[in-house]
C-alpha positions as CSV (number, residue, x, y, z in Angstrom):
1,M,42.8,1.5,22.3
2,R,39.2,2.4,22.8
3,R,39.4,5.1,20.2
4,V,40.8,2.6,17.6
5,L,38.1,0.1,18.5
6,F,35.4,2.7,18.1
7,V,36.7,3.8,14.7
8,T,37.0,0.2,13.6
9,I,33.4,-0.6,14.6
10,F,32.2,2.6,13.0
11,L,33.9,1.9,9.7
12,A,32.6,-1.7,9.7
13,A,29.1,-0.5,10.3
14,F,29.4,2.1,7.6
15,A,30.8,-0.4,5.1
16,C,27.9,-2.8,5.9
17,H,25.3,0.0,5.4
18,A,27.0,1.0,2.1
19,Q,27.0,-2.6,0.9
20,E,23.3,-2.9,1.8
21,K,22.5,0.3,-0.1
22,K,24.5,-1.0,-3.2
23,E,22.5,-4.3,-3.1
24,W,19.3,-2.5,-4.2
25,A,18.8,-1.4,-7.8
26,L,15.9,0.9,-8.7
27,V,13.8,-1.0,-11.3
28,W,10.6,1.0,-11.5
29,Q,9.4,4.4,-10.3
30,D,7.0,7.2,-10.7
31,E,8.2,10.5,-9.3
32,F,5.0,12.3,-10.5
33,N,7.1,15.1,-12.1
34,Y,4.3,15.8,-14.7
35,K,0.7,17.1,-14.7
36,G,-2.6,15.7,-15.6
37,L,-3.8,12.1,-15.5
38,P,-1.5,9.4,-14.0
39,D,1.0,8.0,-16.5
40,S,-0.9,5.4,-18.5
41,S,2.3,3.5,-19.3
42,K,2.5,2.8,-15.5
43,W,-1.0,2.8,-14.1
44,S,-4.3,1.2,-15.0
45,Y,-7.7,1.5,-13.1
46,D,-10.2,-0.7,-11.4
47,V,-13.6,0.7,-12.3
48,G,-17.1,0.5,-10.7
49,N,-18.1,-1.1,-7.5
50,R,-18.3,-4.8,-8.3
51,N,-20.5,-5.9,-5.4
52,G,-18.6,-3.7,-2.9
53,W,-15.3,-5.3,-3.9
54,G,-16.0,-8.1,-1.5
55,N,-16.0,-5.7,1.5
56,K,-19.4,-4.0,1.1
57,E,-17.6,-0.8,0.1
58,L,-19.7,2.2,-0.8
59,E,-17.5,4.0,-3.4
60,Y,-17.7,3.9,-7.2
61,Y,-14.2,3.9,-8.7
62,T,-13.9,6.1,-11.8
63,Y,-11.8,5.9,-14.9
64,K,-9.5,8.7,-16.0
65,K,-11.5,11.3,-14.0
66,K,-9.2,14.0,-12.8
67,T,-11.3,14.9,-9.8
68,N,-10.6,11.4,-8.5
69,A,-7.0,10.8,-9.7
70,R,-4.6,13.4,-11.0
71,V,-1.0,14.6,-10.8
72,E,-0.4,18.2,-9.7
73,K,2.5,20.0,-8.1
74,G,4.7,16.9,-8.2
75,K,2.2,14.7,-6.3
76,L,-0.3,12.0,-7.3
77,I,-3.7,12.9,-5.8
78,I,-6.3,10.2,-5.2
79,E,-9.5,11.8,-4.0
80,A,-12.7,10.3,-2.6
81,R,-15.6,12.6,-3.2
82,R,-19.2,12.8,-2.0
83,E,-21.1,12.7,-5.4
84,K,-23.6,10.4,-6.9
85,V,-22.8,8.0,-9.7
86,D,-25.5,5.5,-10.6
87,T,-26.8,4.2,-7.3
88,F,-23.6,5.1,-5.4
89,N,-23.1,8.2,-3.3
90,Y,-19.3,8.4,-3.4
91,T,-16.6,8.3,-6.0
92,S,-12.9,7.5,-5.7
93,A,-10.0,6.0,-7.6
94,R,-8.1,2.7,-7.5
95,L,-4.9,2.7,-9.4
96,L,-2.8,-0.4,-10.1
97,T,0.2,-1.5,-12.0
98,K,-1.5,-4.7,-13.2
99,G,-0.7,-5.3,-16.8
100,K,2.0,-2.7,-16.7
101,A,4.5,-4.0,-14.0
102,A,4.8,-6.8,-11.5
103,W,7.7,-8.0,-9.4
104,Q,8.9,-11.2,-7.7
105,Y,10.6,-10.1,-4.5
106,G,12.1,-6.7,-3.9
107,K,11.4,-3.5,-2.0
108,I,8.5,-1.1,-2.6
109,E,8.5,2.4,-1.2
110,V,5.6,4.8,-1.3
111,R,6.0,8.2,0.3
112,A,2.5,9.4,1.0
113,K,0.2,11.5,3.2
114,I,-3.1,9.7,3.9
115,P,-6.6,11.1,4.6
116,K,-8.5,11.3,7.8
117,G,-12.2,11.1,8.4
118,T,-14.6,8.5,9.6
119,G,-15.4,6.1,6.8
120,S,-12.1,6.6,5.0
121,W,-10.1,3.5,4.1
122,P,-6.9,4.3,2.2
123,A,-4.6,1.4,1.2
124,I,-1.2,0.7,-0.4
125,W,-1.1,-3.0,-1.2
126,T,-0.2,-5.8,-3.6
127,L,-2.0,-8.7,-5.2
128,A,-0.6,-11.7,-7.1
129,E,-0.3,-11.1,-10.9
130,N,-1.8,-14.5,-11.6
131,M,-4.6,-14.2,-9.0
132,K,-7.1,-16.9,-9.7
133,R,-8.7,-17.1,-6.2
134,W,-8.5,-14.7,-3.3
135,P,-6.8,-15.1,-0.9
136,D,-5.1,-18.3,-2.1
137,D,-2.6,-16.6,-4.4
138,G,-1.5,-13.9,-2.0
139,E,-2.1,-10.3,-0.9
140,I,0.3,-8.0,1.0
141,D,-1.0,-4.9,2.7
142,I,1.8,-2.4,3.0
143,M,-0.5,0.3,4.5
144,E,-4.1,0.3,5.6
145,H,-5.7,3.0,7.7
146,V,-9.4,3.2,8.8
147,G,-10.6,6.7,9.7
148,F,-12.5,5.7,12.9
149,D,-9.2,4.6,14.4
150,P,-6.9,7.6,13.5
151,G,-3.2,7.1,13.5
152,Q,-3.1,3.3,13.6
153,V,-1.4,2.1,10.4
154,H,-1.8,-1.6,9.6
155,G,0.4,-4.1,7.7
156,T,-1.0,-7.5,6.9
157,I,-0.7,-10.6,4.7
158,H,-3.5,-12.8,3.3
159,C,-3.2,-16.3,1.9
160,K,-5.3,-19.4,2.1
161,K,-4.0,-20.5,5.5
162,Y,-3.8,-17.0,7.1
163,N,-6.7,-14.6,6.4
164,H,-9.3,-12.7,8.3
165,S,-12.3,-14.6,6.9
166,I,-11.3,-17.7,8.9
167,G,-9.8,-15.8,11.9
168,T,-6.2,-16.6,11.2
169,Q,-5.0,-13.2,9.8
170,R,-1.4,-12.3,10.3
171,G,-0.5,-8.6,10.7
172,D,0.4,-5.8,13.1
173,K,0.1,-2.1,13.4
174,I,2.1,1.0,14.3
175,Y,0.9,4.4,15.5
176,V,1.6,7.4,13.2
177,G,0.2,10.5,14.8
178,D,0.7,12.9,11.9
179,F,-0.5,10.5,9.2
180,S,-2.7,13.1,7.6
181,S,-0.5,16.2,7.9
182,A,3.0,14.8,7.0
183,F,4.5,12.5,4.5
184,H,5.8,9.1,5.5
185,V,7.5,6.3,3.6
186,Y,5.4,3.2,3.7
187,S,7.4,0.3,2.5
188,M,7.7,-3.5,2.1
189,E,10.6,-5.8,1.5
190,W,10.2,-9.4,0.6
191,D,12.2,-12.4,-0.7
192,K,11.7,-16.1,-0.7
193,E,12.1,-16.3,3.1
194,M,10.5,-13.2,4.7
195,I,8.1,-10.2,4.2
196,K,8.9,-7.1,6.2
197,V,6.5,-4.0,6.4
198,S,7.8,-0.7,7.7
199,V,7.1,3.0,8.1
200,D,10.0,5.4,7.7
201,G,12.4,2.5,7.9
202,K,11.0,1.1,11.1
203,V,9.8,-2.5,10.6
204,F,6.6,-3.2,12.5
205,F,5.4,-6.4,10.9
206,S,7.3,-9.5,9.7
207,F,6.0,-12.7,8.2
208,A,8.3,-15.6,7.6
209,N,8.0,-18.5,5.1
210,E,7.3,-21.5,7.3
211,H,8.0,-23.9,4.3
212,T,4.8,-25.8,4.7
213,G,3.5,-25.2,1.1
214,Y,1.5,-22.8,-1.1
215,E,-1.4,-22.4,1.3
216,A,0.9,-20.6,3.8
217,W,3.3,-19.0,1.3
218,P,2.1,-18.0,-2.2
219,F,4.4,-15.0,-2.0
220,D,6.8,-16.4,-4.6
221,N,4.2,-15.1,-7.1
222,K,4.9,-11.9,-8.9
223,M,2.9,-9.0,-7.3
224,F,1.5,-5.8,-8.7
225,L,0.8,-2.6,-6.7
226,I,-2.5,-0.9,-5.9
227,L,-3.2,2.5,-4.5
228,N,-6.7,3.4,-3.5
229,I,-9.2,5.1,-1.1
230,A,-12.2,3.0,-0.2
231,V,-15.3,4.5,1.5
232,G,-17.1,2.5,4.2
233,G,-17.1,-1.2,4.0
234,N,-16.9,-4.1,6.5
235,W,-13.9,-2.5,8.2
236,G,-13.7,1.1,7.1
237,G,-17.4,1.7,7.7
238,Q,-17.7,0.1,11.2
239,K,-18.4,3.5,12.7
240,G,-20.3,4.9,9.7
241,V,-19.2,7.6,7.2
242,D,-18.8,11.2,8.0
243,D,-20.0,13.1,5.0
244,K,-18.5,16.3,6.3
245,A,-15.0,14.8,5.9
246,F,-15.2,14.9,2.1
247,P,-13.3,15.3,-0.1
248,M,-10.7,12.9,1.3
249,R,-7.3,13.0,-0.3
250,M,-4.3,10.7,-0.4
251,E,-1.2,12.5,-1.7
252,V,1.7,10.4,-3.1
253,D,5.1,12.0,-3.5
254,Y,6.7,9.0,-5.2
255,V,6.6,5.2,-5.8
256,R,9.9,3.4,-6.1
257,V,10.5,-0.3,-6.6
258,Y,13.9,-1.9,-6.0
259,Q,15.3,-5.4,-6.6
260,K,18.6,-6.9,-5.6
């Protein structure tokens, strides 16, 4: 009897898992199975510094410069370098799908290895496609890591009601000890009721729609994806910048987007 019960439970669990897998359809991807610059049909660039991007960041983001963003050996390489451009002492890249692809709800998976070094601030995140005012229209941080606090990976949301500038930020963190030496899958699932952020399938931060209006839930907006390494800044630069840590590299094995 116990054996029959075990088999029944196992088959039910397997069927449930199989059904969940079948619910997701791959709608966008970059497997980086090519060489050279990132695929221009999928990725665009933010360029320059723009007053520190609101965070007093120190890097200058370049455009189509292979030393800062390139695809090689099946990986996207985003590299922050210690080199002078105009009045800035560091270069980096910020790639985004804005104008190429955006999604309302779904699952985003990014398999990546992220850099170490004091002053590094890599991120995998989304912004609203129709962003008119930050943070009112929504930001979701799938992965942020600051080099002065190695191994602590953060997931966060930003909206008008909940954001760090007014002390109401919503987020959490998880320890990933081999963040710079091994690849991990950083992912986010969201629908009209919930946002879940995870590492290697383990959810460490959830944010629920409280149904109190747009100020607390602008996340019905379509979102586009951003990959970047910032240098210094209000958060990343709290303990300074270690110039000996350059170049700093984020390697991305793949980016996959699914929808139900």
